[in-house]
N, CA, C and O atoms as a GROMACS GRO file, in nm:
protein
  644
    1MET      N    1   3.727   3.686   4.903
    1MET     CA    2   3.644   3.782   4.972
    1MET      C    3   3.502   3.770   4.919
    1MET      O    4   3.480   3.762   4.798
    2ALA      N    5   3.407   3.768   5.010
    2ALA     CA    6   3.267   3.757   4.970
    2ALA      C    7   3.181   3.840   5.065
    2ALA      O    8   3.212   3.855   5.183
    3ALA      N    9   3.072   3.893   5.010
    3ALA     CA   10   2.975   3.966   5.091
    3ALA      C   11   2.839   3.948   5.026
    3ALA      O   12   2.829   3.940   4.903
    4GLY      N   13   2.736   3.943   5.108
    4GLY     CA   14   2.602   3.926   5.052
    4GLY      C   15   2.493   3.967   5.148
    4GLY      O   16   2.516   3.984   5.268
    5VAL      N   17   2.374   3.982   5.093
    5VAL     CA   18   2.256   4.013   5.172
    5VAL      C   19   2.144   3.918   5.129
    5VAL      O   20   2.142   3.869   5.016
    6LYS      N   21   2.053   3.894   5.222
    6LYS     CA   22   1.941   3.804   5.195
    6LYS      C   23   1.817   3.862   5.263
    6LYS      O   24   1.824   3.912   5.375
    7ARG      N   25   1.706   3.853   5.194
    7ARG     CA   26   1.579   3.907   5.248
    7ARG      C   27   1.474   3.798   5.242
    7ARG      O   28   1.451   3.738   5.136
    8SER      N   29   1.411   3.773   5.354
    8SER     CA   30   1.304   3.673   5.360
    8SER      C   31   1.178   3.727   5.294
    8SER      O   32   1.141   3.843   5.313
    9LEU      N   33   1.112   3.641   5.216
    9LEU     CA   34   0.986   3.676   5.152
    9LEU      C   35   0.868   3.611   5.223
    9LEU      O   36   0.752   3.636   5.188
   10GLY      N   37   0.896   3.527   5.323
   10GLY     CA   38   0.791   3.456   5.395
   10GLY      C   39   0.770   3.316   5.338
   10GLY      O   40   0.807   3.287   5.224
   11ASP      N   41   0.711   3.230   5.419
   11ASP     CA   42   0.682   3.091   5.381
   11ASP      C   43   0.806   3.015   5.332
   11ASP      O   44   0.794   2.927   5.247
   12GLY      N   45   0.924   3.048   5.384
   12GLY     CA   46   1.047   2.978   5.351
   12GLY      C   47   1.118   3.027   5.227
   12GLY      O   48   1.223   2.973   5.192
   13TRP      N   49   1.066   3.128   5.158
   13TRP     CA   50   1.127   3.181   5.036
   13TRP      C   51   1.214   3.303   5.068
   13TRP      O   52   1.186   3.377   5.162
   14TYR      N   53   1.319   3.324   4.988
   14TYR     CA   54   1.404   3.442   5.005
   14TYR      C   55   1.463   3.485   4.870
   14TYR      O   56   1.463   3.410   4.773
   15ILE      N   57   1.512   3.609   4.868
   15ILE     CA   58   1.592   3.661   4.756
   15ILE      C   59   1.718   3.721   4.816
   15ILE      O   60   1.721   3.757   4.934
   16GLY      N   61   1.820   3.733   4.736
   16GLY     CA   62   1.944   3.788   4.788
   16GLY      C   63   2.039   3.824   4.675
   16GLY      O   64   2.009   3.806   4.557
   17GLY      N   65   2.153   3.874   4.715
   17GLY     CA   66   2.256   3.910   4.619
   17GLY      C   67   2.387   3.930   4.690
   17GLY      O   68   2.394   3.930   4.813
   18GLY      N   69   2.492   3.946   4.610
   18GLY     CA   70   2.622   3.966   4.672
   18GLY      C   71   2.733   3.979   4.571
   18GLY      O   72   2.711   3.993   4.451
   19TYR      N   73   2.853   3.975   4.624
   19TYR     CA   74   2.976   3.991   4.547
   19TYR      C   75   3.081   3.894   4.599
   19TYR      O   76   3.092   3.873   4.719
   20VAL      N   77   3.158   3.835   4.507
   20VAL     CA   78   3.270   3.748   4.543
   20VAL      C   79   3.389   3.786   4.456
   20VAL      O   80   3.374   3.806   4.335
   21ARG      N   81   3.505   3.797   4.517
   21ARG     CA   82   3.630   3.814   4.441
   21ARG      C   83   3.710   3.686   4.459
   21ARG      O   84   3.742   3.646   4.571
   22VAL      N   85   3.742   3.622   4.346
   22VAL     CA   86   3.818   3.497   4.345
   22VAL      C   87   3.956   3.527   4.292
   22VAL      O   88   3.971   3.585   4.184
   23VAL      N   89   4.059   3.489   4.368
   23VAL     CA   90   4.197   3.512   4.327
   23VAL      C   91   4.265   3.376   4.311
   23VAL      O   92   4.268   3.295   4.403
   24ASN      N   93   4.321   3.351   4.191
   24ASN     CA   94   4.393   3.226   4.164
   24ASN      C   95   4.542   3.252   4.174
   24ASN      O   96   4.593   3.353   4.126
   25TYR      N   97   4.612   3.159   4.239
   25TYR     CA   98   4.757   3.169   4.257
   25TYR      C   99   4.826   3.048   4.197
   25TYR      O  100   4.769   2.939   4.189
   26SER      N  101   4.951   3.068   4.156
   26SER     CA  102   5.040   2.958   4.117
   26SER      C  103   5.178   2.991   4.171
   26SER      O  104   5.239   3.089   4.128
   27ARG      N  105   5.226   2.913   4.262
   27ARG     CA  106   5.358   2.932   4.324
   27ARG      C  107   5.373   3.072   4.384
   27ARG      O  108   5.477   3.135   4.371
   28GLY      N  109   5.269   3.118   4.450
   28GLY     CA  110   5.273   3.246   4.518
   28GLY      C  111   5.246   3.368   4.432
   28GLY      O  112   5.248   3.480   4.482
   29THR      N  113   5.221   3.349   4.303
   29THR     CA  114   5.195   3.460   4.212
   29THR      C  115   5.048   3.457   4.168
   29THR      O  116   4.996   3.351   4.136
   30VAL      N  117   4.984   3.573   4.167
   30VAL     CA  118   4.845   3.582   4.120
   30VAL      C  119   4.843   3.558   3.970
   30VAL      O  120   4.911   3.627   3.894
   31THR      N  121   4.765   3.459   3.926
   31THR     CA  122   4.754   3.428   3.784
   31THR      C  123   4.626   3.482   3.722
   31THR      O  124   4.619   3.502   3.601
   32ARG      N  125   4.525   3.505   3.805
   32ARG     CA  126   4.398   3.554   3.753
   32ARG      C  127   4.310   3.597   3.869
   32ARG      O  128   4.313   3.536   3.977
   33THR      N  129   4.232   3.701   3.847
   33THR     CA  130   4.129   3.739   3.943
   33THR      C  131   3.995   3.736   3.871
   33THR      O  132   3.987   3.755   3.750
   34GLU      N  133   3.892   3.712   3.948
   34GLU     CA  134   3.758   3.710   3.891
   34GLU      C  135   3.664   3.781   3.988
   34GLU      O  136   3.665   3.755   4.108
   35ASP      N  137   3.583   3.871   3.934
   35ASP     CA  138   3.483   3.942   4.012
   35ASP      C  139   3.346   3.888   3.974
   35ASP      O  140   3.310   3.886   3.856
   36ARG      N  141   3.271   3.844   4.074
   36ARG     CA  142   3.139   3.786   4.050
   36ARG      C  143   3.032   3.863   4.127
   36ARG      O  144   3.035   3.871   4.250
   37LEU      N  145   2.938   3.919   4.053
   37LEU     CA  146   2.817   3.974   4.113
   37LEU      C  147   2.711   3.865   4.102
   37LEU      O  148   2.702   3.798   4.000
   38ARG      N  149   2.630   3.848   4.206
   38ARG     CA  150   2.531   3.741   4.201
   38ARG      C  151   2.398   3.786   4.257
   38ARG      O  152   2.390   3.868   4.348
   39VAL      N  153   2.293   3.728   4.200
   39VAL     CA  154   2.158   3.740   4.254
   39VAL      C  155   2.106   3.597   4.268
   39VAL      O  156   2.143   3.508   4.191
   40GLN      N  157   2.021   3.576   4.367
   40GLN     CA  158   1.970   3.441   4.388
   40GLN      C  159   1.837   3.444   4.459
   40GLN      O  160   1.802   3.540   4.528
   41GLY      N  161   1.765   3.338   4.440
   41GLY     CA  162   1.640   3.315   4.510
   41GLY      C  163   1.641   3.172   4.560
   41GLY      O  164   1.702   3.085   4.499
   42GLY      N  165   1.572   3.149   4.671
   42GLY     CA  166   1.574   3.014   4.725
   42GLY      C  167   1.458   2.988   4.818
   42GLY      O  168   1.373   3.073   4.841
   43PHE      N  169   1.457   2.865   4.870
   43PHE     CA  170   1.350   2.822   4.959
   43PHE      C  171   1.406   2.727   5.064
   43PHE      O  172   1.516   2.673   5.049
   44SER      N  173   1.329   2.708   5.168
   44SER     CA  174   1.358   2.611   5.272
   44SER      C  175   1.223   2.561   5.324
   44SER      O  176   1.134   2.641   5.355
   45THR      N  177   1.210   2.428   5.334
   45THR     CA  178   1.083   2.372   5.378
   45THR      C  179   1.107   2.238   5.447
   45THR      O  180   1.212   2.177   5.430
   46ASP      N  181   1.011   2.195   5.525
   46ASP     CA  182   1.016   2.063   5.587
   46ASP      C  183   0.953   1.962   5.492
   46ASP      O  184   0.849   1.988   5.432
   47ALA      N  185   1.019   1.846   5.479
   47ALA     CA  186   0.968   1.736   5.397
   47ALA      C  187   0.978   1.609   5.480
   47ALA      O  188   1.077   1.536   5.472
   48GLY      N  189   0.876   1.584   5.560
   48GLY     CA  190   0.884   1.473   5.654
   48GLY      C  191   0.990   1.506   5.758
   48GLY      O  192   0.990   1.617   5.812
   49PRO      N  193   1.081   1.413   5.786
   49PRO     CA  194   1.185   1.442   5.885
   49PRO      C  195   1.298   1.528   5.830
   49PRO      O  196   1.383   1.574   5.906
   50PHE      N  197   1.300   1.551   5.699
   50PHE     CA  198   1.408   1.626   5.635
   50PHE      C  199   1.377   1.775   5.627
   50PHE      O  200   1.262   1.816   5.618
   51LYS      N  201   1.483   1.855   5.630
   51LYS     CA  202   1.476   1.997   5.595
   51LYS      C  203   1.531   2.003   5.453
   51LYS      O  204   1.646   1.968   5.428
   52LEU      N  205   1.448   2.048   5.360
   52LEU     CA  206   1.486   2.057   5.220
   52LEU      C  207   1.505   2.204   5.184
   52LEU      O  208   1.421   2.288   5.217
   53SER      N  209   1.617   2.235   5.118
   53SER     CA  210   1.641   2.373   5.077
   53SER      C  211   1.703   2.373   4.938
   53SER      O  212   1.763   2.275   4.894
   54GLY      N  213   1.686   2.484   4.870
   54GLY     CA  214   1.742   2.498   4.737
   54GLY      C  215   1.756   2.643   4.700
   54GLY      O  216   1.696   2.731   4.762
   55ARG      N  217   1.835   2.667   4.597
   55ARG     CA  218   1.848   2.803   4.547
   55ARG      C  219   1.888   2.799   4.401
   55ARG      O  220   1.944   2.701   4.352
   56LEU      N  221   1.858   2.910   4.333
   56LEU     CA  222   1.903   2.930   4.196
   56LEU      C  223   1.981   3.061   4.195
   56LEU      O  224   1.926   3.168   4.223
   57ARG      N  225   2.109   3.051   4.162
   57ARG     CA  226   2.198   3.168   4.162
   57ARG      C  227   2.236   3.201   4.018
   57ARG      O  228   2.269   3.113   3.939
   58LEU      N  229   2.232   3.330   3.986
   58LEU     CA  230   2.282   3.380   3.858
   58LEU      C  231   2.404   3.467   3.888
   58LEU      O  232   2.396   3.562   3.966
   59GLU      N  233   2.518   3.432   3.825
   59GLU     CA  234   2.641   3.508   3.846
   59GLU      C  235   2.678   3.586   3.719
   59GLU      O  236   2.664   3.536   3.608
   60ARG      N  237   2.725   3.708   3.740
   60ARG     CA  238   2.786   3.790   3.634
   60ARG      C  239   2.934   3.789   3.662
   60ARG      O  240   2.978   3.837   3.767
   61ARG      N  241   3.013   3.733   3.569
   61ARG     CA  242   3.155   3.708   3.595
   61ARG      C  243   3.244   3.790   3.502
   61ARG      O  244   3.222   3.794   3.381
   62ALA      N  245   3.345   3.855   3.560
   62ALA     CA  246   3.445   3.930   3.484
   62ALA      C  247   3.582   3.881   3.530
   62ALA      O  248   3.613   3.886   3.649
   63ALA      N  249   3.666   3.835   3.435
   63ALA     CA  250   3.798   3.782   3.467
   63ALA      C  251   3.906   3.876   3.419
   63ALA      O  252   3.891   3.945   3.318
   64SER      N  253   4.017   3.879   3.492
   64SER     CA  254   4.129   3.968   3.456
   64SER      C  255   4.202   3.922   3.330
   64SER      O  256   4.281   3.997   3.274
   65THR      N  257   4.176   3.800   3.286
   65THR     CA  258   4.245   3.746   3.169
   65THR      C  259   4.167   3.765   3.039
   65THR      O  260   4.203   3.706   2.936
   66GLY      N  261   4.060   3.845   3.043
   66GLY     CA  262   3.981   3.870   2.923
   66GLY      C  263   3.897   3.994   2.937
   66GLY      O  264   3.894   4.057   3.043
   67ASP      N  265   3.828   4.030   2.828
   67ASP     CA  266   3.748   4.152   2.827
   67ASP      C  267   3.598   4.128   2.836
   67ASP      O  268   3.521   4.219   2.865
   68GLU      N  269   3.556   4.005   2.810
   68GLU     CA  270   3.413   3.976   2.803
   68GLU      C  271   3.354   3.942   2.940
   68GLU      O  272   3.425   3.899   3.031
   69ILE      N  273   3.224   3.962   2.951
   69ILE     CA  274   3.149   3.927   3.072
   69ILE      C  275   3.081   3.792   3.047
   69ILE      O  276   3.024   3.769   2.940
   70GLY      N  277   3.088   3.705   3.146
   70GLY     CA  278   3.023   3.574   3.136
   70GLY      C  279   2.910   3.563   3.238
   70GLY      O  280   2.915   3.626   3.344
   71TYR      N  281   2.810   3.484   3.206
   71TYR     CA  282   2.697   3.460   3.296
   71TYR      C  283   2.687   3.311   3.322
   71TYR      O  284   2.707   3.230   3.232
   72ARG      N  285   2.654   3.275   3.447
   72ARG     CA  286   2.647   3.135   3.484
   72ARG      C  287   2.534   3.113   3.585
   72ARG      O  288   2.515   3.192   3.677
   73LEU      N  289   2.459   3.004   3.564
   73LEU     CA  290   2.357   2.960   3.661
   73LEU      C  291   2.418   2.854   3.751
   73LEU      O  292   2.497   2.770   3.706
   74ARG      N  293   2.380   2.858   3.880
   74ARG     CA  294   2.426   2.758   3.976
   74ARG      C  295   2.309   2.711   4.063
   74ARG      O  296   2.291   2.761   4.174
   75PRO      N  297   2.230   2.616   4.013
   75PRO     CA  298   2.123   2.561   4.097
   75PRO      C  299   2.182   2.469   4.204
   75PRO      O  300   2.282   2.400   4.181
   76ASN      N  301   2.118   2.469   4.320
   76ASN     CA  302   2.166   2.390   4.434
   76ASN      C  303   2.046   2.332   4.507
   76ASN      O  304   1.944   2.399   4.524
   77ILE      N  305   2.058   2.207   4.551
   77ILE     CA  306   1.954   2.143   4.632
   77ILE      C  307   2.022   2.073   4.749
   77ILE      O  308   2.130   2.015   4.733
   78LYS      N  309   1.959   2.078   4.868
   78LYS     CA  310   2.021   2.022   4.987
   78LYS      C  311   1.912   1.962   5.076
   78LYS      O  312   1.805   2.020   5.094
   79ALA      N  313   1.941   1.844   5.131
   79ALA     CA  314   1.852   1.779   5.227
   79ALA      C  315   1.929   1.758   5.356
   79ALA      O  316   2.044   1.714   5.353
   80ALA      N  317   1.866   1.789   5.469
   80ALA     CA  318   1.930   1.773   5.599
   80ALA      C  319   1.837   1.695   5.691
   80ALA      O  320   1.716   1.718   5.694
   81LEU      N  321   1.896   1.603   5.766
   81LEU     CA  322   1.821   1.517   5.858
   81LEU      C  323   1.872   1.540   5.999
   81LEU      O  324   1.991   1.521   6.024
   82PRO      N  325   1.783   1.581   6.093
   82PRO     CA  326   1.827   1.602   6.231
   82PRO      C  327   1.881   1.472   6.291
   82PRO      O  328   1.830   1.364   6.264
   83LEU      N  329   1.986   1.485   6.372
   83LEU     CA  330   2.043   1.369   6.442
   83LEU      C  331   1.990   1.370   6.584
   83LEU      O  332   2.045   1.436   6.672
   84GLY      N  333   1.883   1.296   6.605
   84GLY     CA  334   1.819   1.292   6.736
   84GLY      C  335   1.758   1.425   6.773
   84GLY      O  336   1.705   1.495   6.687
   85LYS      N  337   1.767   1.460   6.900
   85LYS     CA  338   1.711   1.587   6.947
   85LYS      C  339   1.820   1.694   6.962
   85LYS      O  340   1.801   1.793   7.032
   86SER      N  341   1.934   1.672   6.897
   86SER     CA  342   2.046   1.766   6.908
   86SER      C  343   2.034   1.876   6.802
   86SER      O  344   1.939   1.879   6.723
   87ASP      N  345   2.130   1.966   6.803
   87ASP     CA  346   2.138   2.073   6.704
   87ASP      C  347   2.225   2.032   6.585
   87ASP      O  348   2.265   2.117   6.505
   88PHE      N  349   2.254   1.902   6.573
   88PHE     CA  350   2.334   1.850   6.462
   88PHE      C  351   2.243   1.793   6.355
   88PHE      O  352   2.136   1.739   6.384
   89ARG      N  353   2.288   1.805   6.229
   89ARG     CA  354   2.214   1.750   6.115
   89ARG      C  355   2.312   1.681   6.020
   89ARG      O  356   2.424   1.727   6.000
   90LEU      N  357   2.268   1.573   5.962
   90LEU     CA  358   2.338   1.508   5.853
   90LEU      C  359   2.284   1.568   5.724
   90LEU      O  360   2.163   1.582   5.710
   91PHE      N  361   2.370   1.604   5.628
   91PHE     CA  362   2.322   1.666   5.505
   91PHE      C  363   2.383   1.601   5.382
   91PHE      O  364   2.490   1.540   5.388
   92ALA      N  365   2.314   1.617   5.271
   92ALA     CA  366   2.362   1.582   5.138
   92ALA      C  367   2.318   1.693   5.044
   92ALA      O  368   2.207   1.743   5.056
   93ALA      N  369   2.406   1.731   4.950
   93ALA     CA  370   2.375   1.843   4.861
   93ALA      C  371   2.430   1.818   4.721
   93ALA      O  372   2.525   1.743   4.702
   94HIS      N  373   2.366   1.883   4.624
   94HIS     CA  374   2.413   1.879   4.484
   94HIS      C  375   2.406   2.021   4.428
   94HIS      O  376   2.311   2.095   4.452
   95GLU      N  377   2.510   2.057   4.351
   95GLU     CA  378   2.514   2.186   4.281
   95GLU      C  379   2.569   2.162   4.141
   95GLU      O  380   2.669   2.093   4.124
   96SER      N  381   2.505   2.221   4.041
   96SER     CA  382   2.554   2.217   3.903
   96SER      C  383   2.600   2.356   3.862
   96SER      O  384   2.551   2.456   3.914
   97PHE      N  385   2.696   2.360   3.767
   97PHE     CA  386   2.748   2.485   3.714
   97PHE      C  387   2.713   2.488   3.566
   97PHE      O  388   2.753   2.400   3.489
   98LEU      N  389   2.637   2.591   3.525
   98LEU     CA  390   2.585   2.599   3.389
   98LEU      C  391   2.619   2.734   3.326
   98LEU      O  392   2.537   2.826   3.331
   99PRO      N  393   2.738   2.748   3.265
   99PRO     CA  394   2.770   2.872   3.194
   99PRO      C  395   2.669   2.896   3.082
   99PRO      O  396   2.630   2.802   3.011
  100LEU      N  397   2.628   3.021   3.065
  100LEU     CA  398   2.526   3.055   2.966
  100LEU      C  399   2.583   3.106   2.835
  100LEU      O  400   2.510   3.118   2.737
  101ASP      N  401   2.713   3.137   2.832
  101ASP     CA  402   2.773   3.193   2.712
  101ASP      C  403   2.921   3.158   2.704
  101ASP      O  404   2.980   3.106   2.799
  102ASP      N  405   2.981   3.187   2.589
  102ASP     CA  406   3.125   3.169   2.569
  102ASP      C  407   3.193   3.303   2.593
  102ASP      O  408   3.138   3.408   2.562
  103THR      N  409   3.315   3.299   2.651
  103THR     CA  410   3.391   3.422   2.675
  103THR      C  411   3.532   3.409   2.619
  103THR      O  412   3.580   3.299   2.594
  104ASP      N  413   3.598   3.525   2.601
  104ASP     CA  414   3.736   3.524   2.551
  104ASP      C  415   3.835   3.476   2.657
  104ASP      O  416   3.952   3.453   2.625
  105TRP      N  417   3.792   3.462   2.783
  105TRP     CA  418   3.881   3.412   2.888
  105TRP      C  419   3.859   3.264   2.917
  105TRP      O  420   3.911   3.212   3.017
  106GLY      N  421   3.783   3.195   2.831
  106GLY     CA  422   3.780   3.049   2.839
  106GLY      C  423   3.653   2.983   2.886
  106GLY      O  424   3.648   2.860   2.890
  107GLU      N  425   3.552   3.057   2.922
  107GLU     CA  426   3.425   2.995   2.963
  107GLU      C  427   3.348   2.954   2.839
  107GLU      O  428   3.342   3.029   2.741
  108ASN      N  429   3.289   2.835   2.843
  108ASN     CA  430   3.208   2.785   2.732
  108ASN      C  431   3.070   2.748   2.783
  108ASN      O  432   3.056   2.688   2.890
  109ALA      N  433   2.968   2.782   2.706
  109ALA     CA  434   2.829   2.755   2.745
  109ALA      C  435   2.806   2.605   2.757
  109ALA      O  436   2.864   2.525   2.684
  110GLY      N  437   2.720   2.567   2.851
  110GLY     CA  438   2.682   2.427   2.869
  110GLY      C  439   2.713   2.378   3.009
  110GLY      O  440   2.779   2.447   3.087
  111HIS      N  441   2.665   2.258   3.042
  111HIS     CA  442   2.688   2.200   3.174
  111HIS      C  443   2.836   2.174   3.193
  111HIS      O  444   2.894   2.091   3.122
  112ASP      N  445   2.898   2.242   3.286
  112ASP     CA  446   3.043   2.239   3.304
  112ASP      C  447   3.088   2.141   3.412
  112ASP      O  448   3.179   2.062   3.391
  113ARG      N  449   3.024   2.148   3.529
  113ARG     CA  450   3.065   2.063   3.640
  113ARG      C  451   2.953   2.048   3.740
  113ARG      O  452   2.852   2.118   3.736
  114MET      N  453   2.974   1.952   3.831
  114MET     CA  454   2.879   1.933   3.940
  114MET      C  455   2.955   1.905   4.068
  114MET      O  456   3.063   1.847   4.066
  115ARG      N  457   2.896   1.945   4.177
  115ARG     CA  458   2.952   1.921   4.310
  115ARG      C  459   2.848   1.846   4.392
  115ARG      O  460   2.732   1.884   4.398
  116ASN      N  461   2.892   1.739   4.455
  116ASN     CA  462   2.808   1.664   4.548
  116ASN      C  463   2.880   1.661   4.681
  116ASN      O  464   3.002   1.643   4.686
  117SER      N  465   2.805   1.679   4.788
  117SER     CA  466   2.868   1.682   4.919
  117SER      C  467   2.781   1.614   5.024
  117SER      O  468   2.659   1.607   5.012
  118ILE      N  469   2.849   1.563   5.126
  118ILE     CA  470   2.782   1.506   5.243
  118ILE      C  471   2.857   1.556   5.365
  118ILE      O  472   2.976   1.587   5.358
  119GLY      N  473   2.788   1.562   5.477
  119GLY     CA  474   2.856   1.607   5.598
  119GLY      C  475   2.761   1.624   5.714
  119GLY      O  476   2.648   1.576   5.713
  120VAL      N  477   2.811   1.694   5.814
  120VAL     CA  478   2.736   1.722   5.936
  120VAL      C  479   2.738   1.872   5.960
  120VAL      O  480   2.841   1.937   5.946
  121SER      N  481   2.622   1.926   5.995
  121SER     CA  482   2.614   2.068   6.029
  121SER      C  483   2.569   2.081   6.174
  121SER      O  484   2.506   1.992   6.230
  122TRP      N  485   2.605   2.195   6.233
  122TRP     CA  486   2.571   2.223   6.373
  122TRP      C  487   2.531   2.368   6.385
  122TRP      O  488   2.606   2.458   6.344
  123LYS      N  489   2.415   2.392   6.442
  123LYS     CA  490   2.368   2.528   6.469
  123LYS      C  491   2.413   2.562   6.610
  123LYS      O  492   2.345   2.530   6.708
  124ALA      N  493   2.528   2.628   6.621
  124ALA     CA  494   2.588   2.658   6.751
  124ALA      C  495   2.505   2.760   6.829
  124ALA      O  496   2.498   2.755   6.952
  125SER      N  497   2.444   2.853   6.757
  125SER     CA  498   2.359   2.954   6.819
  125SER      C  499   2.267   3.009   6.710
  125SER      O  500   2.271   2.963   6.596
  126LYS      N  501   2.186   3.107   6.746
  126LYS     CA  502   2.098   3.167   6.647
  126LYS      C  503   2.177   3.231   6.533
  126LYS      O  504   2.129   3.237   6.419
  127ALA      N  505   2.298   3.279   6.564
  127ALA     CA  506   2.377   3.352   6.465
  127ALA      C  507   2.494   3.273   6.406
  127ALA      O  508   2.551   3.315   6.305
  128ILE      N  509   2.531   3.161   6.465
  128ILE     CA  510   2.651   3.090   6.422
  128ILE      C  511   2.619   2.946   6.383
  128ILE      O  512   2.553   2.872   6.458
  129SER      N  513   2.667   2.907   6.265
  129SER     CA  514   2.652   2.768   6.220
  129SER      C  515   2.788   2.716   6.174
  129SER      O  516   2.873   2.791   6.125
  130VAL      N  517   2.807   2.586   6.190
  130VAL     CA  518   2.932   2.520   6.153
  130VAL      C  519   2.896   2.399   6.068
  130VAL      O  520   2.800   2.327   6.098
  131GLU      N  521   2.975   2.376   5.963
  131GLU     CA  522   2.947   2.264   5.873
  131GLU      C  523   3.080   2.202   5.830
  131GLU      O  524   3.174   2.274   5.796
  132GLY      N  525   3.088   2.070   5.832
  132GLY     CA  526   3.207   2.000   5.786
  132GLY      C  527   3.166   1.878   5.707
  132GLY      O  528   3.064   1.816   5.735
  133GLY      N  529   3.247   1.844   5.606
  133GLY     CA  530   3.210   1.727   5.528
  133GLY      C  531   3.306   1.695   5.416
  133GLY      O  532   3.422   1.738   5.416
  134TYR      N  533   3.256   1.620   5.321
  134TYR     CA  534   3.331   1.575   5.204
  134TYR      C  535   3.264   1.631   5.079
  134TYR      O  536   3.142   1.628   5.067
  135LEU      N  537   3.346   1.682   4.984
  135LEU     CA  538   3.295   1.736   4.860
  135LEU      C  539   3.360   1.660   4.744
  135LEU      O  540   3.482   1.644   4.739
  136HIS      N  541   3.277   1.615   4.651
  136HIS     CA  542   3.323   1.550   4.528
  136HIS      C  543   3.284   1.642   4.413
  136HIS      O  544   3.165   1.669   4.392
  137GLN      N  545   3.383   1.691   4.339
  137GLN     CA  546   3.357   1.777   4.224
  137GLN      C  547   3.398   1.705   4.097
  137GLN      O  548   3.506   1.648   4.088
  138TYR      N  549   3.309   1.707   3.998
  138TYR     CA  550   3.335   1.641   3.870
  138TYR      C  551   3.320   1.743   3.758
  138TYR      O  552   3.214   1.801   3.740
  139ARG      N  553   3.428   1.763   3.682
  139ARG     CA  554   3.424   1.849   3.563
  139ARG      C  555   3.396   1.760   3.443
  139ARG      O  556   3.467   1.662   3.419
  140LEU      N  557   3.294   1.795   3.368
  140LEU     CA  558   3.255   1.715   3.254
  140LEU      C  559   3.355   1.730   3.139
  140LEU      O  560   3.412   1.837   3.121
  141PRO      N  561   3.375   1.623   3.060
  141PRO     CA  562   3.462   1.636   2.943
  141PRO      C  563   3.389   1.714   2.835
  141PRO      O  564   3.280   1.674   2.792
  142ARG      N  565   3.448   1.825   2.790
  142ARG     CA  566   3.388   1.904   2.683
  142ARG      C  567   3.491   1.999   2.626
  142ARG      O  568   3.589   2.033   2.691
  143ASN      N  569   3.467   2.040   2.503
  143ASN     CA  570   3.554   2.135   2.432
  143ASN      C  571   3.700   2.089   2.431
  143ASN      O  572   3.791   2.170   2.449
  144GLY      N  573   3.722   1.960   2.410
  144GLY     CA  574   3.858   1.906   2.404
  144GLY      C  575   3.922   1.880   2.539
  144GLY      O  576   4.035   1.832   2.544
  145ARG      N  577   3.853   1.911   2.646
  145ARG     CA  578   3.906   1.891   2.780
  145ARG      C  579   3.864   1.754   2.831
  145ARG      O  580   3.752   1.710   2.806
  146THR      N  581   3.953   1.686   2.902
  146THR     CA  582   3.916   1.559   2.963
  146THR      C  583   3.842   1.586   3.093
  146THR      O  584   3.849   1.696   3.148
  147SER      N  585   3.773   1.485   3.142
  147SER     CA  586   3.704   1.499   3.270
  147SER      C  587   3.806   1.509   3.383
  147SER      O  588   3.920   1.465   3.369
  148ALA      N  589   3.764   1.566   3.493
  148ALA     CA  590   3.852   1.578   3.609
  148ALA      C  591   3.767   1.562   3.735
  148ALA      O  592   3.652   1.607   3.740
  149THR      N  593   3.824   1.498   3.834
  149THR     CA  594   3.755   1.476   3.961
  149THR      C  595   3.839   1.533   4.073
  149THR      O  596   3.960   1.511   4.079
  150ASP      N  597   3.775   1.606   4.163
  150ASP     CA  598   3.841   1.660   4.282
  150ASP      C  599   3.770   1.606   4.405
  150ASP      O  600   3.648   1.590   4.406
  151HIS      N  601   3.848   1.578   4.508
  151HIS     CA  602   3.796   1.535   4.637
  151HIS      C  603   3.847   1.636   4.740
  151HIS      O  604   3.965   1.672   4.739
  152ALA      N  605   3.759   1.681   4.830
  152ALA     CA  606   3.801   1.780   4.928
  152ALA      C  607   3.726   1.760   5.059
  152ALA      O  608   3.607   1.726   5.060
  153LEU      N  609   3.796   1.784   5.168
  153LEU     CA  610   3.730   1.796   5.297
  153LEU      C  611   3.695   1.942   5.312
  153LEU      O  612   3.775   2.030   5.279
  154THR      N  613   3.575   1.970   5.363
  154THR     CA  614   3.529   2.108   5.372
  154THR      C  615   3.496   2.146   5.516
  154THR      O  616   3.461   2.062   5.598
  155PHE      N  617   3.510   2.274   5.544
  155PHE     CA  618   3.472   2.332   5.673
  155PHE      C  619   3.416   2.470   5.646
  155PHE      O  620   3.480   2.550   5.579
  156THR      N  621   3.299   2.498   5.698
  156THR     CA  622   3.236   2.628   5.677
  156THR      C  623   3.188   2.683   5.811
  156THR      O  624   3.124   2.612   5.889
  157LEU      N  625   3.218   2.807   5.837
  157LEU     CA  626   3.169   2.879   5.954
  157LEU      C  627   3.078   2.988   5.903
  157LEU      O  628   3.122   3.076   5.828
  158GLY      N  629   2.951   2.986   5.943
  158GLY     CA  630   2.854   3.086   5.900
  158GLY      C  631   2.814   3.178   6.014
  158GLY      O  632   2.789   3.133   6.126
  159VAL      N  633   2.809   3.308   5.984
  159VAL     CA  634   2.768   3.407   6.082
  159VAL      C  635   2.656   3.490   6.021
  159VAL      O  636   2.672   3.548   5.914
  160SER      N  637   2.543   3.495   6.089
  160SER     CA  638   2.428   3.575   6.045
  160SER      C  639   2.410   3.692   6.139
  160SER      O  640   2.405   3.676   6.261
  161LEU      N  641   2.401   3.810   6.082
  161LEU     CA  642   2.381   3.931   6.164
  161LEU      C  643   2.240   3.978   6.157
  161LEU      O  644   2.205   4.079   6.219
   0.00000   0.00000   0.00000
C-alpha cells in the first residue's frame, strides 16, 4: 500500500511526501512489515532530445522485527527519449539505496544496493501513464553478506489526480 502527494515548485522542480507499507511473506505467512514515511524533492528538464528527471528521497523506516527507526536515502536519475512523434518513450534509470544508520532489525549504514532499469513508457492520457521494462537489482557484498543479483520484468500503471 502506498500513498503520496507532490507539489510543483515551478521550472520543473517539485517536493512531495508519502507513506508506504511493505509486507513480506514466506509460504503465505507474514514474516515482517515495514512502515516507510518519505519526503522527496526532484526535477524534470529537457536535455536535447531527452527528458531528464531525478529525485532525492529520504525514508524513515520502522520494521516489525525491531524497535529502532532507520533512515535511508534513495537518489534516482532517469533519461527518456521520445519514439518518433508518438506518446511512447524509451527510458533508462538508476537508483541507489543508501542506509544512513544501523538498526536492530538488520539495516547497516552504507551503499546497500542499486537498481538499473530500461523500458518503454506510454502517456495514455493526461492522467494515466503506463511503463514496462526490465529491472536489474544488485545487492553489494557487505557485513558478511555475499552479493546478490535480481532480474525482474516490471509493469507500472500511474494515475495522477
